[in-house]
N, C-alpha and C positions, 0 to 999 in steps of 0.2 A: 685170841681164834675165837671164842665166843659172841662178843661185842663187834667181830669182821666184819663186814659187809659182806661178804657173804654169806654168811651165816644170816643174816638179817634180809638178804634179795628172799634165801629160801623160804623165811617164813618165820625163823626162828622170832619170837619177842620175850620167854623169857629169861632163857641162858644168856641174851644179852645186855640182862643187865647188870651182871659181873662185871660188864665192862663199866660202870656209870655207878662211879663209888663216889659216896654221896657224907654227909656228916652221921646219918641216920645208920647206912648199913654196914658202914665201915668197909665196903667191898664186901659184905656177906649176899648171898641170897638166900631168901627165905622162900621156901614153895611151901603155902599152907595146904591143908587135908583137901578142900577142895579144886585148888589146882591141880591135883597129882596127875588124873586123868591128860590135863593137857599138855603136863610138863613130858611123861610119858609119851606122849605122842608127838612133842616137839624132838625128844631123842630117839624117835625111830626116824624123824621126818631124815635127821641130819647123819643121822649113821648109814638111811639108804643114798644121801649123797655123798657119802664120805669122800669118795676119789674127786669129787668136785668143792668141797672142803676143803683136803687139804691141797689140791693141788694153788690155788686160788688162796691160801694163809700160809704156806711151807711147813705146815706140821705133818707129822706122820701118820699115817692111813690108823696102821694098829694102833698106834696111842690114842687116836681119838675115839679110837671105836673101844677102844680098854676102858677110857674113861666114861663113854657116854653106857656102858656096861655096868660101871659102876652104879652111876647116878640110876638108871633102870633096879637096879638092884636096892635103892634103897631105896624108891619108888613104893618095891615090893614089901617091907621093911617096914616102912611108916605107915603104909594099908594095915598089916598087922597089926597094929599097934595104934591105929586111930589119928600116928601125927603126921607130920611134916618131914620134909625134907631143908639142913640149908647143908651151901657150900661157900666154903670157903677159900 
């Protein structure tokens, strides 16, 4: 879903990296402290377009929103300790 054409058309650039599995990233997404603002904005963008994203991908809108809320909470925690976020 995060790497879907719908997410990319909405302007997502960070979360689609989860779909780009390489030997180096092993399918994990690492968001550095410098990327936290952009990542949080991307999560908000997708949450604001959850109906479109859900319809385009077939994933439940409430589930998408829960995932995005968890990611945004991780951003808050990462900022508190000066770190980044890893999603696998």
